[in-house]
C-alpha positions, 0 to 999 in steps of 0.5 A: 717772727711777728711785729709785736714780738720783735718790738718787744725784743727792742724794748727789752733790750733798751730797758736792759741797757739802761739798767746796765749801762746808763744807771749808776753812770755818775756814781763812782768818782773818777779813779782811773787815771786814764779816765781822768785823762779824758774827762779833764782834757774835754773840759779844757777843750770847752773851757780854752773854746779850742776844739782842735788841739786836746790839752791836759793840765794846760799842755797840748796832748798828741797821744790820741786823736780827737773824736772821743774828746769831742764826744765828751766835750759835746756831752758837756755842752748839753748836760753840764760838766759832770762825771755822768756826762764824761761817761755817757759816750761810752754808755751809748757805744755799749747800746750801739754794740747791743743793736749790731750784735742783734742785727748781725745774729738776726741776719746770721741765725734767727730772732731768738739768737739775735735777742740772746745776742743782745742780752749777752752784750748788755750784761757782760761784766766787761762791757758794763765795766767799760760803759761806766768809764770815760774812755774811748775804748768802747766807742772804738770797739763799736766803730771797729764793729760797724766797720767789719759789719758794713764790709761783711754786708756790703762786700759778702754774699749773703750766707743763705745765697738767696737775700741779696743785699739792697745796696751795697754802696750805702753798706759800704759807706757805713763801713767807711764812716765807721773806719773814719771815726775809729781813725779819729778815736785811736788812729789806724788800728780800726783799718788794720783790724778790719784788714785782719779779718776781711782779707783772710776771710775772702780768700778762705770763702773763695777757696772753700765756696768760690764765693767772691765780693759782690761789688763794683769798684765804684762802690768802693771808691765812693765809700773810700772818698767818704772815709777820707772826707771825714778823716783828712781835715783834723789831721791836716788841720793839726799838721798845719797848726803843730807841724809835720812833727805831730804826724811822726809822733803820733804815728810812730810813737803812739801807734807803732812803738805802742804796738811793737815796743815796751816803750808804754807797756811792760811785755806780757805772755802770749796767753795774756788775753785768754783770762781777759776774755773769759773774765769780760764775758762772765757770766756768759763765758761759763756757758761756752762749754755748750758751744764747744759740745754743740761743735763737737756733736756734729761730724767735723768737716773741712768746710764750715758753715759760712756764718760759722766761719765769718764769726770765728774770723771775726773774733779770732783775727783781732785776738791774734793781732793783740796777741802778737803785740808787745803793748798788751792792755786788757781794754784793746780786746773789746772789738771781739765782744759781738762775735764771741757774743753771738757765738755764745747766744747760739750755743745757749739757744741751741741748748734751751731748744733741746732740753732732752739732751743738753739739760745737764750741760746747760744746768751745770753752766747756770750752777757755775753762774750761781756760784760766781754770784755767791762768790762775788757776794762773799768778796764784797762782804770780805772786802769791808776793810778796804771800802772805807767810804762806803756805808757798811750797811750798803756793803752788807745789803749788796752782798746779801742781795747777790747771795740771794741772786746766786741762790735762786739761779742755783736752785732754778738750775737744779729744777731744770737738770731734774725736770728738763722743763724748758721754761725752767731753763729760761727762768735761770737765764732771767735770773742771771740777767736779774743778778747782773742788774743787782751787781751793777746797782751794788758796784756803782751805787754802793760798793764803789760809790762814796758815802758822800764825797769821794776821798778826791773830792774832799781833798780837791775842796781842802785845795780850794779852801786853801787858795784864797790867792790862787796859790799853785799846788803840786801833787806826788804819788797820789790822785794821778790825774783825777785830782786836776779835774775836781780842782779845775785849775792846773797843778805842778807835777812832781814825779820824784821827791826831789822835785817835791822838796824844791817845790816846798822851798819856793819863795811863794806859798804853795800846796802839796798833795803826797802821801803821810810817809813821804811827808815823814821823809821830808820832815826827817830831811829838814824840809819844813811845812804845815799839814793843812789836812788829811784823809785815808784812801783806797784808789778803787781804780786799781781794785784788783782780785788780789786785794779782795782776797787779801783786803789788808788795810795797812797795805792797800789804804793810802794816808794822804796829806795836804801841806803847805810851806807857809 
């Protein structure tokens, strides 16, 4: 591959990342409660000038390590406190995953497969969604991927057998840095995932191919020392500041209990991650039949190729690891993004290179993508009763744009099936990429974004206007965690109605945000208060497919009121 074409690939991937990860980054307000948790904790870190201990609502937060808070706080320091700045680390992590996907696919396959792997990471629904949230999961996926890839290159021989690694020590140091950063983002899970992939892979490669680690003990020792030097200081400082009880709470409650008990998450079935993976990789997961057909088109042997084995275990072992956990969450499975994207890219490129025998299956996959865009367009149009903060004009325009994209993809796919001309296959893929960009614009500048200030920003403005003497305010069952970020002053958490009654009976003037139906119950119980303002509110952070299929405004919209006891 000539240098100019390689440069073109990098420039196209950079432009694509900007279109999917950066554009619309500050659009919707913080609605997800976990997202608001991290964004606000980083803001309080700057406000308190305490870069050691995370705080939320003025209370120490020991649930997660510190690195992601540092990343967001650094973003605030450079650009100012904003929703855009809070989400920037996640967007940059998405770009990092695109880079690793390209490098790994290029080493194992070729430049074209590498380019398509980068495209898939940059345009999958799951990676775009996570890049637009101030959450540590995409950075964690990046650090875990760096850890695994660095270990692959540093420890294992090259698949071709004739391209030795220039410096295994440096690759192992890269792996150690990735593991250390993962440890500082979410604890030991990064190391657990590395071992779950590396150990069985090493055993299988020795058994099948008699390949062993190509590394010296001193290289591993150097890398381990670097990793410990990055990780240990913060944990040691926290132990000195808060005692050994901090370590017990973090490693036992926040890691072991979260993995093995129902303390934090309700139990979910073993098949839970199947639909999550398929949905997160849309629209490209619709091309997975190509990969299956490619595997079945060759005689299946008990000796898979080394790239297939390494990619397969990279994807399979984290999936098994999280499948057997009790506390399953959709975001946990993000570390499988790179190997699955490479797998899909290899299938797509193989189909484009062999249109004579694979035009029908490839065309059907493209048709399925076009139908998916048409379905999304219909759901957006249908959801108008729920999306009350979005301009109807923007909603309709978004639905029309996505509908046209779906029709164009379908037309190109039909043409490809009939003509078997390779350029129509490439046009179909290009149209799918363009439709994803349109969807990103529609979602983060239209469908999910408010026409003016969002409801939580409006409520925050009401509270600040009613606090001439910095009166306390409380919250009950609405605007979970994100209200604090926009008011930027501590609130009183009121988890049950009894706490609300006692709060409103305070001798001093207080404010309270709650649902209209809860305010009605309080009035019936004889609690006196004065309504200061109200608004209708849809929590887009909890928007589900069920809500879009049945957009019942009476069921899903909340009527929120601000009241005071004086």
